[in-house]
C-alpha positions in Angstrom: 99.5 60.7 84.3 101.8 63.6 84.5 101.9 63.9 88.3 101.8 60.3 89.4 103.2 59.9 92.9 103.6 63.6 93.3 102.3 65.7 96.2 100.9 69.2 95.8 99.8 72.0 98.1 97.1 74.2 96.6 95.7 77.3 98.2 92.2 78.6 97.5 91.3 75.1 96.3 87.6 75.4 97.0 86.5 77.4 94.0 87.4 79.0 90.7 91.0 78.4 89.4 92.0 76.5 92.5 89.1 74.1 92.3 90.0 73.4 88.6 93.6 72.8 89.5 92.5 70.4 92.3 90.5 68.4 89.9 93.1 68.4 87.1 96.0 67.5 89.3 93.9 64.7 90.9 93.1 63.4 87.4 96.9 63.3 86.7 97.7 61.3 89.8 98.7 63.9 92.4 98.0 63.6 96.1 96.9 67.0 97.4 96.8 69.2 100.5 93.8 71.3 99.7 93.9 74.6 101.5 90.8 76.7 102.1 89.6 79.3 104.5 86.5 77.4 105.6 86.0 73.6 105.7 82.4 73.8 104.5 80.1 70.9 103.7 80.3 71.8 100.0 84.1 71.7 100.1 84.1 68.3 101.9 81.8 67.0 99.2 84.1 68.2 96.5 87.0 66.4 98.1 85.0 63.2 98.5 83.8 63.2 94.9 87.2 64.0 93.5 88.8 61.2 95.5 86.1 58.9 94.3 86.6 59.9 90.7 90.4 59.7 90.6 91.4 57.4 93.6 94.0 59.9 95.0 94.5 61.2 98.5 93.3 64.7 99.4 93.9 66.2 102.8 91.8 69.3 103.6 93.7 72.1 105.4 92.0 75.0 107.0 94.0 78.1 106.3 92.9 81.7 106.6 95.3 83.9 104.7 94.1 87.0 106.6 95.5 85.5 109.8 99.2 84.9 110.0 98.9 82.5 112.9 96.4 80.4 110.9 98.9 80.2 108.0 101.7 79.1 110.3 99.5 76.5 112.0 98.3 75.1 108.7 101.9 75.0 107.3 103.1 73.1 110.3 100.2 70.7 109.9 101.2 70.0 106.3 104.8 69.3 107.2 103.8 67.1 110.1 102.4 64.6 107.6 106.0 63.9 106.6 105.1 63.9 102.9 107.6 65.0 100.3 106.1 68.1 98.9 106.7 68.4 95.1 104.4 71.2 94.1 103.2 74.4 95.7 100.4 76.4 94.0 100.0 79.9 95.5 96.6 80.5 94.1 94.3 82.0 96.7 93.7 85.7 96.7 91.3 88.6 97.1 90.6 91.7 95.1 90.1 95.4 96.0 88.7 98.0 93.7 89.2 101.7 94.3 91.0 104.7 92.7 94.5 105.3 94.0 93.5 108.5 95.7 90.7 106.7 97.5 92.7 103.7 98.5 93.1 103.2 102.3 96.5 102.1 103.4 94.9 99.9 106.0 92.9 98.1 103.3 96.0 97.9 101.1 97.9 96.2 104.0 95.1 93.8 104.5 95.2 92.8 100.8 98.9 92.4 100.9 98.5 90.1 103.9 96.2 87.8 101.9 97.7 88.0 98.5 101.4 88.1 99.3 102.7 87.9 102.9 100.7 84.9 104.0 101.6 83.0 100.9 105.2 84.0 101.4 105.0 82.4 104.9 103.6 79.3 103.4 106.3 79.1 100.8 109.0 79.5 103.4 107.6 76.5 105.2 107.1 74.3 102.1 110.5 74.9 100.6 112.0 73.1 103.6 110.7 69.9 102.2 111.7 70.8 98.6 115.2 71.7 99.6 115.6 68.5 101.5 114.6 66.5 98.5 116.4 68.6 95.9 113.3 68.9 93.8 110.1 71.0 93.5 108.0 73.3 91.5 106.4 76.5 92.9 103.8 78.4 90.9 102.4 81.8 91.8 99.1 82.7 90.3 99.4 86.4 89.6 97.5 88.5 87.0 98.2 90.1 83.6 97.2 93.4 85.4 100.4 93.1 87.3 102.2 93.5 84.0 100.0 95.9 82.2 98.4 97.9 85.0 94.7 98.3 85.6 93.0 101.5 86.6 91.0 101.4 89.8 92.9 98.4 91.2 96.3 99.7 92.5 96.3 97.6 95.6 95.4 94.4 93.8 97.9 95.0 91.0 100.7 95.8 93.5 100.2 92.5 95.4 100.2 90.5 92.2 103.3 92.3 90.9 105.0 91.4 94.1 104.3 87.8 93.4 106.0 88.0 90.0 109.1 89.7 91.4 109.4 87.3 94.3 109.2 84.3 91.9 112.1 85.7 89.9 114.2 86.1 92.9 113.3 82.6 94.3 114.0 81.0 90.9 117.6 82.1 91.3 117.9 81.3 95.0 116.3 77.9 94.7 117.6 76.8 91.3 120.7 75.1 92.7 118.4 72.9 94.8 116.5 71.9 91.6 113.4 73.9 92.6 111.7 75.7 89.8 109.6 78.9 90.5 107.3 80.3 87.9 104.3 82.6 87.7 101.0 82.4 85.7 99.4 85.7 84.8 95.8 85.1 83.8 93.7 87.7 82.1 90.0 88.1 83.1 88.8 84.6 84.0 85.3 83.2 84.4 85.4 82.8 88.2 83.0 84.0 90.9 85.5 86.5 92.3 86.3 88.2 89.0 82.7 88.2 87.7 81.4 89.6 90.9 83.8 92.5 90.6 83.4 93.2 86.9 80.3 94.4 85.1 79.0 92.5 82.0 79.8 95.6 79.9 83.4 95.5 80.9 83.6 91.7 80.4 82.1 92.0 76.9 84.5 94.9 76.1 87.6 92.9 77.2 86.4 89.8 75.3 86.0 91.9 72.1 89.5 93.4 72.5 91.1 90.0 73.0 92.5 88.3 69.9 90.7 85.1 70.8 87.5 87.0 71.4 86.8 85.5 74.8 87.8 85.6 78.4 89.6 82.7 80.1 88.1 79.7 81.7 89.6 78.3 84.9 90.8 75.2 83.1 92.9 77.4 80.8 95.0 78.4 83.8 94.9 74.9 85.4 96.4 73.4 82.2 99.3 75.8 82.3 99.8 75.0 86.0 99.8 71.3 85.2 102.5 71.9 82.5 104.7 73.9 84.9 104.3 71.3 87.6 105.3 68.4 85.5 108.5 67.1 83.9 107.4 68.6 80.6 108.7 72.0 81.9 111.8 70.7 83.5 114.1 73.5 82.2 111.7 76.4 82.7 112.1 78.6 85.8 111.8 82.3 86.6 109.2 82.9 83.9 105.8 84.6 83.8 103.4 83.1 81.4 100.4 85.1 80.4 97.1 83.2 79.9 95.0 86.1 78.6 94.0 85.2 75.0 96.7 87.6 73.6 95.3 90.8 74.9 
């Protein structure tokens, strides 16, 4: 098991990529603080089933990334458990679609709050544990759109580009403390959020343009997150890894 005796914090762990990371990390021995906006019955059942399947510890954490106070409260709750945090996965996010000329600054600020600022606050809290223990791996889930651009999604692309730039800076600042910081940039992925915001015609078109002739599945991203969280990537930091089938 690649993450035996490790403790991870995962945002957006109730669905899509985050849910897959939760399951894969549990399978590989990690104990997890599973962050989600709503502690629904469905989410609680997911945690119970995952713990039953893999015999690890999962602590649900209510965290609304649209609310700074909620993020701070949740971060303090995590640290109050006195666990050594080894891994932080900044995965949660939202999407906004509109042409640049039609993009409301108010809406853009709201998206930055969810996709960037709140996860920055969480990171500032969690690195306290990592610096103390001189060890850690932080992974930001960005998007290949942040590298290539994507018309009609200037706000989303900007927030995800900010995550890439921040990771590069943090890799230099935190490297002396043996904390690695990397970014995963998925292409179009078969999650509820992306599928709800993308027509079938666009999905088919992107799949056809992709060398591997398909869009990503959540496990494709989770596998890279596992690699970057484990000792297998012990000398990798400050990198952005595309998981987009080569498009």
